Phi, psi and omega in degrees: 000331178299323179299322180294317177297320178297319180298315178297319180294320179298318178297317181299315184285354174267354185286162179306138182099332174267156187269003191245054184298332183295340179297341183300331182283349181238355193297330184264357183299312177300323178295314179301319180297319178293317180296327181292343182250004188250156169279162187306312182296315177299320177296322177298317178298319180293323176297318178298313181294321179304305186282332174299319177295312181299316184289317183294326178283312183293335180244034180300333181295341178295330180301310179297321179296318185277342182251344183234300188288304186290324178302326178297330183271316186268342173090018175255170185276162177297324180296317177297321178296321179292320176297322178297322177297317179297322177295321178298315179298315181296320180296315179294318180295331183299331180294337182265001170295310177299325178300313179293322180299304182286331176297324176284317181298329183254021186295340179271355179273185184290107184289337180293337178255320186291308187292314176300323181291315179298319181295316180297316179295325177296317180292325177296318177293322184293331181268001185267158174082180184293340181250021181299147180205149181235013178298144180065028172292137191298331179289343180302332182298342184262010188301335182257021177241083189304324182295336176268323177302324182302333180299330182291348175291346178252313188241006177072176181287338174292315178297320176296323176299321179298322178296318179299317179295318180299319177296319176302316179296317181299313180294322177302313181291326177292323176296315180295329178271003179058036178257070189290328180296325180291332176297316178298321179297318179300313181295320179296320179299324183288327190246322188297318184305327181300327183279355177257353177292145178295152181301328180295335177276320181288327182219070187288161175275098183281153173281120182287129183259319188202141176270140176222161175242126179262125182247093177274116177271169178217073187241146172290154185306322186279343187297314184288340177284343181271350182258151178282167178300317180299317180296321179295318180293323180293336180278350180293132174295146178267123184232161181270357176216187192298124175262132181243128181254170173288175174301141174051042174301319170262116186261017174255153179279109176281148175249347176207166181289133178283163178275122177227133186267015175213155185293133182209141169252107193241134176281132183206174170253148185222142178231119184263014182100341180232318186233154176253140184228148166266113197231170169231129179251127173258113183245124179221096185071231180271357183263133179226138177231150185231138169244132179252133183305128183272309183260105184274156181281124183302140175076316180281318183252342173200162181256108179285143176043066187305327181299327183263330188242024178299333181290351180258021179298336183295345180279359180304134179276225182297323180192162167272137184249163173265134179291149177290172188268006177147168181272091179247135183285159175257137184268126178227103175050048177089354178250144180253126185248119173275138182242133170237133182252114173052252187304336185295335180287350176288347185237153186267353186296320179294315180296323178296317177298314182291340178295343183261343188217017180223163180263328172203172187237138175247130173252117178255129183214162179233080185268021182290346180292340191260128185283327189256144180295336179302320178298319181294320178290324175307318183284313184297328180303329180294326178298327179298314182286325177296324178294312182295320181293321185269340186072022179243145171295142179239127177249120176252130179236126188228153167279118184088317181134171002273129172256133182190178182231134177238133181279179189288356175255002180088020179262128181287122183256333184208135173226126176268150179298140182278159177069027181223151174271115188224136168249120186234124172276131179208193183211162174238151181261183183283149177280170173214153181288148175233162183281325189307311181301332183283331185244006186308313184290341179270341186295337179297338179290334184298306179296330179293313180295317180294324177296317178297316178297320180295327181285320189259355178271149177288144180218137176230142180303128185299330182275359174247345191296320182300313182293311187292320182293314181295320182293323179293320182291328186275342182291145174274139180296146176283139179254000000 
């Protein structure tokens, strides 16, 4: 069982914000070894413990948010917040019980096909439904490796995760076969080519499409609730082109668009007389357009499956919101801007939609709730994959941070210092088409087909195959 805990810890420490990203290529090896020796039920328990460990370590910052920061705002106790965190960890870990169960049951089958496929299907299930989440996805560890992130422009971050699992299986088998030199070759293949690419490829001179101003605020959660709408508007910097604010810069429910004498994309709350929305308003002169957040944060912004989770109503934030009617871009002087608000950047559906009808994507967020920078990097890493998958530049603007710009290949171009009030003039480049949005709905067939092939194909341990195959061929049949 210690091996399982080590495996979970290695995965956690490879996540964004931690300094040991290279561990991702070895993180599942102890788990695979345990599953290969376990019965299905035992394997299921080990799968649960593995991801519960990985998630609780990589998201340790949620404890402080749920026991200190958010309770002051929502009015529940620290003890209730801690119990909610434990439920979150257990829920996330539960998805890996089937992975461990079937991973053990199929341990004698082809692991190069079975384990990547099972892991991908587990991640697809984990992001589905009203309580879907993608935190601690194994591909997140590669967010700062552009040559690998680019692969997600074809197969998405799920496909990239499958490659990471396949490498883990390969290294595991090489270790068992005592082929240590080949392990070094595998790692070199993954990292060395990037350092031989010309500088023009790693940092090309992009054609500038549009200038924008990023307004990173640095406010405590309660500060903006104490100011009137007029005071909030008066604090906006005056710029000659589009100013972008964080999520909920105006924390009052607007009923109509306010008067602003310069172009701004502003995060606000909106009430249309019937429903409340977490919104973004694009104001340019007398013209105003609104985007309403489509994918709401479970429990804080809406109550998922009320019949089962009604007892968790105490986690309600400022209000329960109504989801928006779809991912539609906002038009600004001939350019179309796709907007994702906070939690929405954790999922690829919005970015895929915007790849068809927008010129670039803005992520507005309010990450001031989180004390540790690891939480901020966890979130910003998602913008990297959304950019690569959609072929659109992604601009993230946050209260406190991380505010930054990612180009259409998933390369980080700008990062502003966290915990500071900053107004930054920058620009975005032109988009380009990618394959992933066109084949996204078909990609789920890949792990299913590979899993079937892995179950029904013959497999022999590679470090035994030479001997066993030759010996069988050379033997004379018994008469």
